[in-house]
C-alpha positions as CSV (number, residue, x, y, z in Angstrom):
1,M,-26.4,6.1,-19.6
2,I,-24.2,5.2,-22.6
3,P,-26.1,3.0,-25.2
4,N,-24.7,-0.4,-25.7
5,N,-24.6,0.0,-29.4
6,S,-22.2,3.1,-29.0
7,I,-19.7,1.2,-26.9
8,S,-19.7,-2.3,-28.1
9,P,-18.3,-1.6,-31.6
10,I,-15.3,0.2,-30.0
11,L,-14.6,-2.0,-27.1
12,F,-15.6,-5.4,-28.5
13,D,-15.4,-7.7,-31.5
14,S,-16.9,-11.2,-31.8
15,S,-14.0,-12.8,-30.1
16,G,-13.6,-10.3,-27.3
17,T,-10.0,-9.6,-28.4
18,R,-10.5,-5.9,-28.8
19,F,-11.8,-5.5,-25.2
20,R,-8.7,-7.4,-23.9
21,Q,-6.5,-5.1,-26.0
22,N,-8.1,-1.9,-24.6
23,W,-8.0,-3.2,-21.1
24,I,-4.3,-3.9,-21.3
25,R,-3.5,-0.6,-22.9
26,W,-5.3,1.4,-20.2
27,A,-3.4,-0.6,-17.5
28,F,-0.1,0.2,-19.1
29,G,-1.2,3.8,-19.5
30,F,-1.9,4.1,-15.7
31,F,1.5,2.2,-15.1
32,F,3.3,4.8,-17.1
33,L,1.7,7.7,-15.2
34,S,2.3,6.1,-11.8
35,V,6.1,5.6,-12.5
36,C,6.4,9.2,-13.8
37,L,4.9,10.4,-10.5
38,G,7.3,8.1,-8.6
39,L,10.2,9.7,-10.5
40,V,9.0,13.1,-9.5
41,M,8.8,12.0,-5.9
42,R,12.5,10.8,-6.1
43,S,13.6,14.0,-7.7
44,F,12.9,15.7,-4.3
45,H,16.2,14.3,-3.0
46,V,18.2,15.6,-6.0
47,V,16.7,19.1,-6.9
48,E,14.6,21.5,-5.1
49,I,11.1,21.7,-6.7
50,P,9.0,24.8,-5.8
51,Y,5.2,24.9,-5.4
52,F,5.0,21.1,-5.2
53,E,3.2,19.2,-2.6
54,Y,5.0,15.9,-2.1
55,R,2.2,14.2,0.0
56,N,-0.3,14.8,-2.7
57,I,2.0,13.2,-5.4
58,L,2.6,10.3,-3.2
59,H,-1.2,9.7,-2.9
60,T,-1.6,10.0,-6.6
61,H,1.3,7.7,-7.3
62,S,0.2,5.0,-4.8
63,H,-3.4,5.0,-6.0
64,L,-2.5,4.7,-9.7
65,A,0.1,2.0,-9.0
66,L,-2.1,-0.1,-6.7
67,L,-5.6,0.6,-8.0
68,G,-4.7,1.4,-11.7
69,W,-1.8,-0.7,-12.8
70,G,-1.9,-3.6,-10.3
71,Y,-5.7,-4.0,-9.8
72,L,-6.5,-3.6,-13.6
73,M,-4.0,-6.2,-14.8
74,L,-4.8,-8.7,-12.0
75,I,-8.6,-8.4,-12.3
76,G,-8.3,-8.4,-16.1
77,G,-6.2,-11.6,-16.0
78,M,-9.0,-13.2,-14.0
79,V,-11.8,-12.0,-16.3
80,F,-10.1,-13.1,-19.5
81,G,-8.6,-16.3,-17.9
82,L,-11.8,-17.6,-16.2
83,V,-14.7,-16.4,-18.3
84,K,-14.7,-18.7,-21.3
85,E,-17.8,-17.6,-23.0
86,K,-17.0,-14.7,-25.2
87,D,-20.4,-13.1,-24.9
88,R,-20.2,-13.2,-21.1
89,V,-17.0,-11.2,-21.2
90,K,-19.2,-8.2,-22.3
91,D,-20.9,-8.3,-18.9
92,Y,-17.9,-6.6,-17.5
93,K,-17.7,-3.6,-19.8
94,F,-19.5,-1.1,-17.5
95,L,-17.4,-2.2,-14.6
96,F,-14.3,-1.6,-16.7
97,L,-15.5,1.8,-18.0
98,G,-16.5,2.9,-14.5
99,T,-13.1,1.8,-13.1
100,V,-11.3,3.8,-15.8
101,I,-13.4,6.9,-14.9
102,A,-12.7,6.4,-11.2
103,L,-8.9,6.2,-11.8
104,L,-9.0,9.3,-14.2
105,G,-10.9,11.1,-11.4
106,M,-8.2,10.2,-8.9
107,L,-5.5,11.3,-11.3
108,F,-7.0,14.8,-11.8
109,S,-8.0,15.4,-8.1
110,F,-5.3,13.9,-5.8
111,P,-2.5,16.1,-7.1
112,F,-4.3,19.3,-6.2
113,Q,-6.3,18.5,-3.1
114,G,-4.8,15.3,-1.7
115,Y,-7.5,13.5,0.3
116,G,-10.5,15.7,-0.3
117,A,-14.2,15.4,-1.3
118,V,-13.6,14.8,-5.0
119,S,-10.6,12.3,-4.6
120,I,-12.4,10.4,-1.9
121,S,-15.6,10.2,-4.0
122,F,-13.7,8.6,-6.9
123,S,-11.8,6.2,-4.5
124,T,-15.1,5.2,-3.1
125,L,-16.5,4.6,-6.6
126,H,-13.5,2.3,-7.3
127,V,-14.1,0.3,-4.2
128,L,-17.8,-0.2,-5.0
129,L,-16.9,-1.3,-8.6
130,S,-14.4,-3.8,-7.2
131,Y,-17.2,-5.3,-5.3
132,G,-19.1,-5.8,-8.6
133,F,-16.0,-7.5,-10.1
134,A,-15.7,-9.7,-7.0
135,Y,-19.3,-10.8,-7.1
136,K,-19.2,-11.7,-10.8
137,L,-15.9,-13.6,-10.6
138,L,-16.9,-15.4,-7.5
139,R,-20.0,-16.7,-9.3
140,V,-17.8,-17.8,-12.2
141,I,-15.5,-19.6,-9.9
142,K,-18.3,-21.2,-8.0
143,S,-19.6,-22.8,-11.2
144,A,-16.2,-23.8,-12.4
145,K,-14.2,-27.0,-11.6
146,K,-12.5,-26.9,-8.2
147,T,-8.8,-26.9,-8.7
148,P,-5.8,-25.4,-6.8
149,A,-5.9,-22.4,-9.2
150,T,-9.5,-21.6,-8.8
151,R,-9.3,-22.0,-4.9
152,L,-6.3,-19.6,-4.9
153,L,-8.1,-17.1,-7.1
154,R,-11.3,-17.3,-4.9
155,L,-9.2,-16.7,-1.8
156,S,-7.3,-13.8,-3.3
157,I,-10.7,-12.1,-4.4
158,W,-11.9,-12.5,-0.8
159,F,-8.7,-10.9,0.6
160,M,-9.3,-7.9,-1.9
161,V,-12.7,-7.5,-0.3
162,I,-11.4,-7.8,3.2
163,S,-8.6,-5.2,2.6
164,T,-11.2,-2.6,1.8
165,F,-12.6,-2.9,5.3
166,G,-9.5,-0.8,6.4
167,L,-10.7,2.0,3.9
168,W,-14.2,2.1,5.3
169,A,-12.8,2.4,8.9
170,L,-10.8,5.5,8.1
171,G,-13.8,7.9,8.2
172,P,-15.2,6.8,11.5
173,I,-11.8,6.6,13.2
174,S,-10.8,9.9,11.8
175,S,-13.9,11.7,13.0
176,S,-14.1,10.1,16.5
177,L,-10.4,9.5,17.4
178,G,-8.5,11.7,14.9
179,R,-6.0,11.0,12.3
180,M,-3.1,10.7,14.7
181,H,-4.7,7.8,16.6
182,E,-2.9,4.4,16.3
183,L,-6.1,2.8,14.9
184,Y,-6.1,5.2,12.0
185,F,-2.6,4.1,10.9
186,M,-3.5,0.4,11.6
187,A,-6.6,0.8,9.3
188,I,-4.2,2.0,6.5
189,Q,-1.8,-1.0,7.3
190,W,-4.9,-3.3,7.2
191,F,-5.7,-2.3,3.6
192,L,-2.1,-2.4,2.4
193,H,-1.3,-5.7,4.2
194,F,-4.3,-7.7,2.8
195,H,-4.1,-6.0,-0.6
196,L,-0.5,-6.8,-1.2
197,N,-0.1,-10.1,0.7
198,G,-3.5,-11.5,0.0
199,W,-5.0,-10.0,-3.1
200,F,-1.8,-9.4,-5.2
201,V,0.3,-12.3,-4.1
202,L,-2.4,-15.0,-4.1
203,G,-4.0,-13.6,-7.3
204,V,-0.7,-13.9,-9.2
205,L,0.0,-17.4,-7.9
206,G,-3.6,-18.4,-8.9
207,L,-3.2,-17.1,-12.4
208,I,0.2,-18.9,-12.7
209,L,-1.3,-22.2,-11.7
210,L,-4.4,-21.5,-13.8
211,H,-2.2,-21.2,-16.9
212,F,-0.4,-24.4,-16.3
213,E,-3.6,-26.3,-15.5
214,E,-4.9,-25.1,-18.9
215,K,-1.8,-26.6,-20.4
216,G,-2.6,-30.0,-18.9
217,F,-0.4,-30.0,-15.9
218,K,-1.8,-31.6,-12.6
219,I,-1.1,-29.4,-9.6
220,H,-1.0,-31.3,-6.3
221,W,-2.1,-28.9,-3.7
222,Q,-4.6,-30.0,-1.0
223,A,-7.6,-27.9,0.3
224,Y,-6.2,-27.8,3.8
225,Q,-3.1,-26.1,2.5
226,E,-5.3,-23.3,1.3
227,W,-6.5,-22.7,4.8
228,V,-2.9,-22.7,6.2
229,L,-2.1,-20.0,3.6
230,A,-5.0,-18.0,4.5
231,I,-4.3,-18.2,8.2
232,S,-0.7,-17.1,7.6
233,V,-1.8,-14.1,5.7
234,A,-4.3,-13.1,8.4
235,L,-1.8,-13.6,11.3
236,T,1.1,-11.7,9.7
237,F,-0.9,-8.6,10.1
238,M,0.5,-8.8,13.7
239,L,3.6,-7.0,12.3
240,A,1.5,-3.9,11.9
241,V,0.1,-4.4,15.4
242,T,3.6,-4.5,16.9
243,W,4.3,-1.2,15.4
244,A,1.4,0.3,17.5
245,A,1.6,-1.9,20.5
246,P,5.1,-3.6,20.7
247,Q,4.1,-6.3,23.2
248,P,6.0,-9.7,23.2
249,I,2.8,-11.6,22.5
250,F,2.2,-9.8,19.3
251,F,5.9,-10.5,18.1
252,Q,5.4,-14.1,19.0
253,I,2.2,-14.3,16.9
254,N,3.9,-12.7,14.0
255,G,6.9,-15.0,14.3
256,L,4.6,-18.1,14.2
257,A,2.7,-16.6,11.3
258,V,5.7,-16.1,9.1
259,I,6.9,-19.6,9.8
260,I,3.5,-20.9,8.7
261,Q,3.6,-18.7,5.6
262,L,7.1,-20.1,4.7
263,V,5.6,-23.6,4.8
264,A,2.6,-22.6,2.6
265,Y,4.8,-20.8,0.0
266,F,7.0,-23.9,-0.1
267,W,4.0,-26.0,-0.9
268,I,3.0,-23.7,-3.8
269,L,6.3,-23.0,-5.3
270,K,7.3,-26.7,-5.0
271,S,4.3,-27.6,-7.1
272,V,5.4,-25.2,-9.8
273,F,9.2,-26.2,-9.9
274,R,8.7,-29.9,-9.3
275,L,7.3,-30.5,-12.9
276,D,9.9,-27.9,-14.3
277,Q,6.8,-26.2,-15.7
278,T,8.7,-22.9,-16.4
279,D,10.3,-24.8,-19.4
280,Q,7.0,-24.4,-21.1
281,L,7.6,-20.7,-21.4
282,L,10.2,-19.2,-23.7
283,G,12.0,-15.9,-24.0
284,F,10.8,-13.0,-21.9
285,A,7.9,-14.9,-20.6
286,R,10.1,-17.4,-18.9
287,L,12.5,-14.8,-17.7
288,L,9.7,-12.6,-16.2
289,L,8.1,-15.6,-14.5
290,L,11.4,-16.7,-12.9
291,L,11.9,-13.1,-11.7
292,A,8.4,-13.1,-10.3
293,L,9.0,-16.3,-8.4
294,A,12.3,-15.2,-7.2
295,S,10.6,-12.1,-5.8
296,L,8.2,-14.3,-4.0
297,V,11.0,-16.4,-2.5
298,A,12.8,-13.2,-1.5
299,K,9.6,-11.9,0.2
300,A,9.1,-15.2,2.0
301,I,12.7,-15.1,3.3
302,L,12.6,-11.5,4.4
303,Q,9.3,-12.1,6.2
304,G,10.9,-15.2,7.7
305,L,13.6,-12.9,9.3
306,L,10.8,-11.1,11.1
307,V,10.5,-14.0,13.7
308,F,13.2,-11.9,15.5
309,P,11.6,-8.9,17.3
310,S,14.6,-6.7,16.8
311,I,14.5,-7.2,12.9
312,A,10.7,-6.8,12.9
313,V,11.1,-3.4,14.4
314,I,13.8,-2.5,11.9
315,S,11.6,-3.6,9.0
316,Y,9.2,-0.8,9.5
317,S,11.6,1.8,11.0
318,I,14.0,2.0,8.0
319,R,12.1,3.6,5.1
320,M,14.2,2.0,2.4
321,Y,13.2,-1.4,3.6
322,V,9.5,-0.5,3.6
323,I,9.7,0.9,0.0
324,G,11.7,-2.0,-1.1
325,F,9.3,-4.6,0.3
326,L,6.3,-2.9,-1.4
327,H,8.1,-2.8,-4.6
328,L,9.1,-6.5,-4.2
329,V,5.4,-7.4,-4.2
330,L,3.9,-4.9,-6.7
331,L,6.8,-4.7,-9.2
332,G,8.4,-8.0,-8.6
333,A,5.8,-10.6,-7.9
334,M,2.8,-9.0,-9.4
335,T,4.1,-7.0,-12.4
336,M,6.7,-9.6,-13.6
337,G,4.3,-12.5,-12.9
338,V,1.3,-11.0,-14.8
339,C,3.4,-9.8,-17.6
340,A,4.9,-13.2,-18.0
341,L,1.4,-14.7,-18.3
342,V,0.1,-12.2,-20.8
343,I,3.1,-12.8,-23.1
344,A,2.7,-16.7,-22.6
345,K,-1.0,-16.4,-23.5
346,G,-0.3,-14.4,-26.6
347,W,-2.1,-11.4,-25.3
348,I,1.1,-9.3,-25.9
349,N,3.9,-10.3,-28.3
350,A,7.4,-9.7,-27.1
351,H,8.8,-8.7,-30.5
352,S,11.4,-6.2,-31.4
353,G,9.1,-3.2,-30.5
354,T,8.8,-4.3,-27.0
355,K,12.0,-6.2,-26.3
356,L,14.0,-3.2,-25.2
357,G,11.1,-2.2,-23.0
358,W,11.1,-5.5,-21.1
359,I,15.0,-5.3,-20.8
360,L,14.7,-1.7,-19.4
361,L,11.9,-2.7,-17.0
362,I,13.8,-5.7,-15.6
363,S,16.9,-3.5,-15.3
364,A,15.0,-0.7,-13.5
365,F,13.5,-3.1,-11.0
366,V,16.7,-5.0,-10.1
367,L,18.9,-1.7,-9.8
368,T,16.4,0.1,-7.6
369,Q,15.8,-2.9,-5.4
370,L,19.6,-3.3,-4.9
371,L,20.0,0.3,-4.1
372,L,17.1,0.4,-1.6
373,F,18.1,-2.8,0.3
374,V,21.8,-2.1,0.3
375,Q,21.2,1.5,1.6
376,G,18.7,0.2,4.2
377,T,21.2,-2.3,5.4
378,L,24.0,0.4,5.6
379,I,21.6,2.5,7.8
380,W,20.8,-0.6,10.0
381,L,24.7,-1.1,10.5
382,K,25.1,2.6,11.1
383,M,27.5,3.0,8.1
384,G,26.0,6.1,6.7
385,F,24.9,6.6,3.0
386,L,26.3,5.3,-0.3
387,P,28.1,8.1,-2.2
388,E,25.5,10.0,-4.3
389,Y,22.8,7.4,-3.2
390,N,19.9,9.7,-4.0
391,L,21.2,10.6,-7.4
392,W,21.9,7.0,-8.4
393,L,18.4,6.0,-7.2
394,F,16.9,8.8,-9.2
395,L,18.8,7.9,-12.4
396,A,17.9,4.1,-12.0
397,S,14.2,5.1,-11.6
398,C,14.4,7.0,-14.8
399,L,14.5,3.6,-16.6
400,F,10.9,3.0,-15.4
401,P,9.1,5.5,-17.5
402,L,11.4,4.9,-20.4
403,S,10.7,1.2,-20.3
404,I,6.9,1.7,-20.2
405,A,7.1,4.2,-23.0
406,F,8.6,1.6,-25.2
407,L,6.0,-1.0,-24.2
408,L,3.2,1.5,-24.8
409,A,4.6,2.3,-28.2
410,G,4.6,-1.5,-29.0
411,L,0.9,-1.7,-27.7
412,R,-0.2,1.4,-29.7
413,S,1.4,-0.2,-32.9
414,N,-1.0,-3.1,-32.3
415,E,1.7,-5.6,-31.5
416,F,-0.9,-8.1,-30.1
417,S,-1.5,-11.6,-31.1
418,N,-4.5,-12.4,-33.2
419,Q,-5.1,-8.8,-34.0
420,S,-5.3,-8.8,-37.7
421,I,-8.5,-7.1,-38.8
422,S,-9.5,-7.0,-42.3
423,N,-12.8,-5.2,-42.0
424,P,-12.2,-1.5,-42.9
425,K,-15.0,-0.2,-40.6
426,V,-13.5,-2.1,-37.7
427,Q,-10.0,-0.7,-38.6
428,L,-11.4,2.8,-38.4
429,Q,-13.1,2.2,-35.1
430,E,-9.8,0.8,-33.7
431,R,-7.9,3.9,-34.9
432,I,-10.5,6.1,-33.3
433,K,-10.1,4.2,-30.1
434,R,-6.2,4.5,-30.1
435,E,-6.5,8.2,-30.8
436,T,-8.9,8.7,-28.0
437,M,-6.7,7.0,-25.4
438,K,-3.7,8.9,-26.9
439,K,-5.4,12.1,-26.1
440,T,-6.5,11.1,-22.7
441,L,-2.8,10.1,-21.8
442,I,-1.4,13.3,-23.3
443,M,-3.9,15.3,-21.1
444,S,-2.9,13.2,-18.1
445,M,0.7,13.9,-18.7
446,G,-0.2,17.5,-19.0
447,I,-1.2,17.3,-15.3
448,L,2.4,16.4,-14.5
449,G,3.7,19.5,-16.2
450,I,1.1,21.8,-14.7
451,L,2.1,20.4,-11.2
452,L,5.6,21.5,-11.7
453,T,4.7,25.1,-12.5
454,S,1.3,25.9,-10.9
455,C,0.4,23.4,-8.1
456,G,-0.8,25.4,-5.2
457,G,-1.8,28.5,-7.1
458,G,1.8,29.7,-7.4
459,S,1.9,31.5,-4.1
460,G,3.4,28.7,-2.2
461,E,1.2,29.4,0.8
462,S,-1.2,26.6,0.5
463,T,1.4,24.0,-0.3
464,S,4.2,25.2,2.0
465,T,5.8,22.1,3.4
466,T,7.3,23.6,6.5
467,E,5.7,23.0,9.9
468,S,2.6,25.0,10.3
469,T,1.8,26.6,13.6
470,P,-0.7,24.4,15.3
471,K,-3.8,26.1,16.7
472,N,-3.4,24.4,20.1
473,E,0.3,25.1,20.4
474,V,-0.3,27.6,23.3
475,Q,-1.5,24.6,25.3
476,A,1.7,22.7,25.0
477,D,4.9,22.7,27.0
478,P,7.3,24.6,24.8
479,K,10.0,22.3,26.0
480,G,8.2,19.1,25.1
481,I,8.0,15.9,27.2
482,G,11.1,14.0,28.1
483,E,14.3,14.0,30.2
484,V,15.8,17.0,28.4
485,T,14.7,20.0,30.5
486,S,17.6,22.4,29.8
487,V,20.1,22.9,27.0
488,D,23.2,25.1,27.1
489,L,23.6,26.4,23.6
490,G,26.9,28.4,24.3
491,T,27.7,31.5,22.4
492,G,28.2,30.1,18.9
493,I,28.2,27.0,16.9
494,D,30.4,24.1,17.9
495,A,31.7,22.9,14.6
496,S,32.9,19.5,15.8
497,L,29.5,18.8,17.4
498,A,27.6,19.9,14.3
499,E,29.7,17.6,12.2
500,T,28.9,14.8,14.4
501,G,25.2,15.7,14.2
502,K,25.4,16.0,10.4
503,A,26.7,12.3,10.2
504,I,23.7,11.1,12.2
505,V,21.2,13.2,10.2
506,D,22.6,11.9,6.9
507,M,22.3,8.3,8.3
508,K,18.9,8.4,9.9
509,C,17.0,11.5,8.9
510,T,17.4,12.4,5.2
511,A,15.1,9.6,4.0
512,C,12.2,11.6,5.4
513,H,13.4,15.2,6.0
514,Q,15.1,17.8,3.7
515,L,17.5,20.6,5.0
516,N,15.4,23.2,3.3
517,D,11.8,24.3,4.2
518,K,10.0,21.8,1.9
519,R,8.2,18.7,3.3
520,L,9.3,15.3,2.0
521,V,7.7,12.8,4.3
522,G,8.2,14.8,7.4
523,P,8.6,18.6,7.6
524,G,11.7,20.4,6.4
525,F,14.5,21.2,8.8
526,Q,15.0,24.7,7.8
527,G,13.9,27.2,10.6
528,V,13.2,24.5,13.3
529,T,15.4,26.2,15.9
530,N,13.5,29.4,15.2
531,R,10.1,27.8,15.8
532,R,10.9,25.2,18.5
533,K,12.9,25.4,21.8
534,P,16.0,23.3,21.8
535,E,14.6,21.1,24.7
536,W,11.6,20.3,22.4
537,V,13.8,19.4,19.4
538,M,15.9,17.1,21.6
539,N,12.9,15.4,23.3
540,M,11.2,14.8,19.9
541,I,14.4,13.0,18.9
542,T,14.9,10.9,22.0
543,N,11.4,10.5,23.3
544,V,9.5,10.3,20.0
545,D,6.8,7.7,21.1
546,I,5.7,9.8,24.2
547,M,5.8,13.0,22.3
548,L,3.6,11.7,19.6
549,D,1.1,10.3,22.2
550,Q,1.0,13.3,24.5
551,D,2.6,16.4,23.0
552,P,0.0,18.6,21.2
553,I,2.6,20.1,18.7
554,A,3.9,16.7,17.8
555,Q,0.4,15.3,17.4
556,Q,-0.5,18.1,15.1
557,L,2.5,17.5,12.9
558,L,1.6,13.8,12.9
559,E,-1.8,14.7,11.6
560,E,-0.3,16.8,8.9
561,C,2.3,14.3,7.8
562,L,0.3,11.2,8.3
563,T,3.5,9.2,8.8
564,R,4.5,8.3,12.4
565,M,8.2,9.1,13.1
566,P,10.0,6.0,14.1
567,N,12.0,5.7,17.3
568,Q,15.6,5.5,16.1
569,N,16.9,4.9,19.7
570,I,19.1,8.1,19.5
571,S,20.9,9.0,22.8
572,V,20.7,12.4,24.4
573,Q,24.3,13.0,23.4
574,D,23.7,12.2,19.8
575,A,20.6,14.3,19.8
576,R,22.6,17.3,21.1
577,G,24.8,16.9,17.9
578,I,21.8,16.8,15.7
579,L,20.5,20.0,17.4
580,E,23.8,21.7,16.8
581,F,23.8,20.7,13.2
582,L,20.2,22.1,12.9
583,R,21.3,25.3,14.4
584,K,24.1,25.6,11.8
585,N,21.8,24.7,9.0
586,D,19.4,27.4,10.1
587,E,22.1,30.0,10.3
588,E,23.2,29.2,6.7
589,K,19.8,28.8,5.2
590,A,17.4,30.9,7.2
591,G,19.9,33.6,8.1
592,E,18.9,33.2,11.8
593,R,19.0,30.6,14.6
594,D,17.7,30.1,18.0
595,A,14.9,32.6,17.7
596,A,12.6,30.3,19.8
597,T,14.9,30.9,22.8
598,K,14.6,34.7,22.6
């Protein structure tokens, strides 16, 4: 155990300001690492990266973004916003230190092993520490005056706890039913749904209302409206249920839920805009808050469209929409909202050192969201891809680490309010603290460099992203399951048919598959006609749901990729064009095609 007297001088001063500064610095540090990893993921569409496991980087990115940046900033806003007694703030120091250790453990384990013993241990530690935060904060809220803000914050904390039930369910489901079972994916969706729509959204709204209540504004929001909002969050989980069981009743419940949620959001946002309270904020604080509220409005409108079952299916079938929606909540509502509040409260000064950082952050968010939603809509309308879409998305994403670098530079230069410290001893301790964090971040960035050169031991065998040969493949029908029982390949490549297939692949497949042998979301296409019979390939395209449920090969691939291939409603004729393009791709890249038919 670390003695109190060795921690307190570094983390705390008499006012608790230093603890808050350190908290914010660590949160922005994890934000920087997460956007760097996100940039690496998007580079897969632009350049070929050897010895690199996309799935492991995806897990690292998502954990640092959700549990590092989002969680730390939101829980920190509640600690420093709700706990008024400065000496009581120190009660959270070990929870904070434990959380940082858990996040660093995930950073140094997920890139190399994905979900393994070490990474799962650190993730479990984070969950347990979050219960400690929840217990302490709920006690503070219980003793505080009951206001719309405190009721919302209490509700958001409970949704954070509820979201973790999905994580605890993963182990039993995986061991008893397997990772390809629908319940396994629904457990993941349980965590994401209640974490984003409950914990993040309601937590940010609660902090916004708390800030204005402290300024003397009266927020008129009745207790029953809190229950309506809670019910809407719970019932909108039906969207995830429709993905696994597309029954009309589940679509109807989800449609009712999003209508209820629109009403609940209207009540909250009306309370904010009615008094024109955003005029109390100036400069970047006001701009960021308006952008956060606009993101919430956009989220509510998008969810409102899900009353139509056809659009509900599209919302989780088109990957650009899924990513865009996640970023709308995490980067739009949560990030912009919390950053607006920390500027408004004087916890961060938006001076010259950070002004460019805020401008670049806003630009990166707006540009990437436009690209994602426009491209997703083009796919929906079957109009193909924007010219150089992946390159433009990569370039726009480059603004994220650049913006956070400017903000971190401002934080390291101590551009905080009320930070003037005249005691030389305290100045020395603060300088030691900054150097310690600097070294930790440099070591963390070193992980990214190591990943580009040595991830997987350099041989490429352990991180190969092509389809592995399942152990139970011999038990499967090599032609798969579906109406395609025989395919006439002809003597060569039909160039016209291959061109038709290429257009469909560009429109519907390249978001998850690459044309080389590297896995992106799904396995790379290179060599597929040498491993799989043409009938199996076409049945996988046209009869994907049955194949994933009954075909052993498809189930094994699902277990490896952990992402269920959506039903794109592709006809047999179009699937034949895709097969022809895959044959041509294998001939060009693998030097051989149709080996599975020999």
